[in-house]
C-alpha positions in Angstrom: -157.4 -112.5 -20.0 -154.0 -115.0 -19.3 -154.0 -116.2 -15.9 -150.7 -115.7 -13.6 -149.6 -118.1 -10.8 -151.4 -117.8 -7.6 -154.3 -116.0 -9.4 -157.0 -118.2 -8.7 -156.8 -118.0 -4.8 -157.7 -114.5 -5.2 -160.3 -114.8 -8.3 -163.1 -116.3 -6.6 -165.2 -113.7 -5.1 -164.8 -110.1 -6.5 -164.7 -109.0 -2.6 -160.8 -110.3 -2.1 -157.9 -108.1 -3.2 -155.0 -109.5 -4.6 -151.6 -108.9 -3.3 -151.0 -106.3 -6.0 -154.0 -105.0 -5.2 -156.0 -106.1 -8.3 -160.0 -107.0 -8.3 -159.8 -110.1 -10.6 -163.9 -110.5 -10.7 -164.0 -106.8 -12.0 -160.9 -107.2 -14.6 -163.4 -110.4 -15.7 -166.1 -107.9 -16.1 -164.3 -105.4 -18.5 -163.3 -108.5 -20.3 -166.8 -109.6 -21.1 -167.6 -106.2 -22.4 -164.2 -106.4 -24.5 -166.6 -109.4 -26.5 -169.4 -107.4 -27.4 -169.9 -104.8 -29.9 -168.2 -101.0 -30.0 -170.6 -98.0 -28.8 -169.6 -94.8 -29.4 -171.2 -91.7 -28.1 -170.3 -87.6 -29.8 -171.7 -84.9 -28.4 -172.1 -81.8 -30.7 -173.2 -77.9 -30.6 -177.3 -79.1 -29.6 -177.2 -82.8 -28.7 -175.6 -86.4 -28.4 -175.5 -88.5 -30.9 -175.5 -92.6 -29.9 -174.2 -95.0 -32.2 -173.4 -98.8 -31.2 -172.5 -102.1 -33.0 -175.0 -104.8 -32.7 -174.5 -108.1 -34.1 -177.2 -109.1 -36.1 -179.6 -112.5 -36.0 -178.1 -115.0 -37.9 -182.0 -116.3 -38.6 -184.0 -114.7 -41.5 -187.1 -115.2 -38.6 -185.4 -113.0 -35.7 -185.9 -108.9 -35.9 -182.7 -106.8 -35.5 -184.6 -104.3 -34.4 -185.5 -106.2 -31.4 -181.4 -105.7 -30.3 -181.4 -102.4 -28.3 -178.2 -100.9 -27.0 -179.4 -97.4 -27.1 -182.1 -96.4 -24.3 -184.1 -93.1 -23.3 -184.2 -92.4 -19.6 -186.1 -89.5 -18.8 -186.4 -86.2 -20.9 -183.3 -84.9 -22.0 -181.7 -88.0 -20.7 -180.2 -91.3 -22.7 -178.1 -93.8 -22.8 -175.9 -96.2 -24.6 -174.4 -99.8 -23.2 -172.3 -102.3 -23.8 -171.7 -105.8 -22.6 -174.2 -107.9 -21.4 -177.8 -107.2 -23.0 -179.5 -108.2 -19.9 -177.7 -106.5 -17.6 -177.8 -103.4 -19.2 -181.7 -104.1 -19.2 -181.3 -103.5 -15.2 -179.2 -100.4 -14.9 -181.5 -98.4 -17.5 -184.1 -99.5 -15.0 -182.4 -98.4 -12.0 -181.5 -95.0 -14.1 -185.2 -94.9 -15.2 -186.4 -95.1 -11.6 -183.7 -92.3 -10.4 -185.0 -89.8 -12.9 -188.8 -90.3 -12.0 -188.1 -90.1 -8.4 -185.7 -86.6 -9.0 -188.8 -85.5 -11.3 -191.1 -86.3 -8.3 -189.3 -84.8 -5.8 -187.7 -81.7 -7.6 -190.3 -81.0 -10.2 -187.4 -81.0 -12.9 -185.1 -83.2 -15.2 -182.6 -85.1 -13.1 -179.2 -83.9 -13.9 -177.4 -86.4 -15.7 -174.2 -85.9 -13.0 -176.4 -86.8 -10.3 -178.0 -89.9 -12.1 -174.1 -91.2 -12.9 -172.8 -91.1 -9.6 -176.2 -93.2 -8.1 -175.6 -95.5 -10.8 -171.9 -95.3 -9.9 -172.4 -96.2 -6.4 -174.8 -99.3 -7.3 -172.0 -100.3 -9.6 -169.3 -100.1 -6.8 -171.3 -101.7 -4.2 -171.4 -105.0 -6.5 -167.8 -105.3 -6.0 -167.6 -105.1 -2.0 -170.7 -107.5 -0.7 -170.2 -111.4 -1.0 -172.6 -113.0 -2.8 -172.6 -111.1 -6.0 -171.1 -110.3 -9.0 -170.0 -107.2 -11.1 -172.7 -106.1 -13.9 -170.8 -106.9 -17.3 -171.9 -103.8 -18.6 -170.3 -100.3 -19.6 -172.2 -97.1 -20.3 -172.0 -94.0 -21.9 -174.8 -91.5 -19.9 -175.9 -88.4 -22.1 -177.5 -85.3 -20.6 -177.7 -81.8 -20.7 -176.4 -78.8 -18.1 -178.0 -75.5 -19.3 -178.5 -77.1 -22.8 -175.2 -77.9 -22.9 -174.5 -81.5 -24.0 -172.5 -83.9 -22.0 -171.6 -87.8 -21.0 -170.5 -89.6 -18.5 -169.0 -93.2 -18.4 -169.2 -95.8 -15.9 -167.7 -99.2 -16.0 -168.2 -102.1 -13.7 -166.1 -101.1 -10.8 -168.5 -97.9 -10.4 -165.7 -95.2 -11.6 -166.9 -92.4 -13.6 -165.7 -89.7 -15.6 -167.0 -86.8 -18.1 -166.2 -86.8 -21.9 -167.0 -84.8 -24.6 -167.0 -88.0 -26.7 -166.0 -91.5 -25.9 -166.1 -95.6 -27.1 -167.0 -98.4 -24.8 -166.9 -102.2 -25.7 -164.5 -104.1 -28.5 -161.4 -101.9 -29.3 -162.7 -99.2 -27.2 -159.0 -97.9 -26.9 -158.5 -97.6 -30.3 -161.6 -96.0 -31.4 -161.1 -93.6 -28.4 -157.4 -92.6 -29.8 -159.5 -92.1 -33.4 -162.2 -89.9 -31.5 -159.4 -87.8 -29.8 -157.7 -87.5 -33.2 -160.8 -86.5 -35.2 -162.9 -84.5 -32.5 -163.4 -80.9 -33.5 -164.7 -78.4 -31.2 -167.7 -77.6 -32.7 -169.9 -79.7 -34.5 -173.2 -80.0 -36.6 -175.7 -83.0 -36.2 -174.5 -84.0 -39.6 -170.9 -84.4 -38.7 -171.2 -85.5 -35.5 -173.1 -88.7 -37.0 -170.4 -89.6 -39.6 -168.0 -89.2 -36.7 -169.5 -91.6 -34.7 -169.9 -94.1 -37.8 -166.7 -93.5 -38.2 -165.1 -94.7 -35.0 -168.0 -97.7 -34.5 -166.4 -99.2 -38.0 -162.7 -98.4 -36.3 -163.8 -100.9 -33.9 -165.2 -103.5 -36.2 -162.5 -105.6 -37.9 -164.8 -105.9 -41.4 -167.6 -103.9 -43.0 -171.1 -104.2 -41.7 -174.5 -103.5 -42.8 -176.4 -100.6 -42.1 -179.0 -103.2 -40.1 -176.1 -103.4 -37.6 -176.2 -99.9 -36.6 -178.2 -98.8 -33.3 -178.3 -94.9 -33.6 -179.6 -92.4 -31.8 -179.8 -88.8 -31.4 -180.8 -86.9 -27.9 -181.8 -83.3 -27.9 -181.9 -80.8 -24.5 -186.0 -81.5 -23.8 -186.8 -84.2 -26.0 -187.2 -88.1 -25.7 -184.3 -89.9 -27.3 -184.9 -90.3 -31.2 -183.9 -93.6 -32.3 -183.2 -93.7 -36.3 -185.5 -96.2 -38.1 -183.0 -98.6 -40.2 -184.3 -96.9 -43.4 -183.0 -93.5 -41.9 -179.8 -94.8 -40.8 -179.2 -96.5 -44.1 -179.8 -93.7 -46.1 -177.6 -91.9 -44.0 -174.5 -94.0 -44.1 -175.3 -94.3 -48.1 -171.6 -94.4 -49.4 -169.2 -94.6 -46.8 -166.8 -97.7 -47.9 -166.8 -99.6 -44.7 -170.7 -100.2 -44.7 -170.9 -103.6 -46.0 -174.1 -104.7 -48.9 -176.3 -107.0 -47.0 -175.6 -111.0 -48.4 -178.8 -112.2 -50.2 -179.7 -115.1 -49.0 -179.9 -118.3 -51.0 -183.2 -119.7 -51.6 -183.2 -123.4 -50.3 -186.1 -124.9 -51.4 
C-alpha cells in the first residue's frame, strides 16, 4: 500500500479518521491478510466445503498438519480463516465460547448469523478504542438454517455479509470472480470440493502440493470433519494445478 502525503498523521491509531473518511489501521490489517494464503468456502446441497492454502514449513522436521486454517466451533458450525494464525485462534475461541453460552442458555446450537454478528461487534470494538489494533484476520463462518447451509464473511472492520460461496486472503477478488462464474445452484459434495480446490488454485501463482491444502467438510448436526492428507491427495489426483512434491536430496 503506497503511503500518500499527510497519511502519517492519521495512521498511528485505529480510532482516528483521515479527512477522506478512512481508517488506515483497518486497511493495513486487510493488507496483512492479503499476504496470507487463499481460503475458500463453498456451500452445496447438504453441506459446506472449506479449503485453505497453507504455506508448508521448509523444514522436513515440521508437521504440516499442525498448521490449521479450518476450525470446528460446535455441532453444525465451523469456519475457515485467512491472515495471522495467532489472531485467528483468539477469534475462534470467542466463537466457541459464545456457541456454548447459547447452548447452555437455550438448549440448541447457536444460529450462525447470531454468532457472526456477535463476532462482528467484537471486531468493530477493536477499531474504536485506543490501545488496541484491529485483528489481522478475515473469516468465513458456516452453519445451517433449517438444514440449509450458509456463510457469513467477517473482516477486521467488523462488517458482515452472507454468501453462498466466497474467498478470503490472497487474490480474493480474482478468486471470488472465479466462484461467481463457476458456481451453480445445486452442487453435490464432489462438485463443491473440486470447485473449491480450483478456486484456491486461482489464488496461487504456482502449482502446489496436496499437503498444502487444509480441507474440511461441515454437515448438519455433525462436527466439522477435517480430511486427512491422504484423502485430500486421493481426491485431487489428476488435477493439473497440483504440483508433485519435490524429493529432498540426502545431504549425507
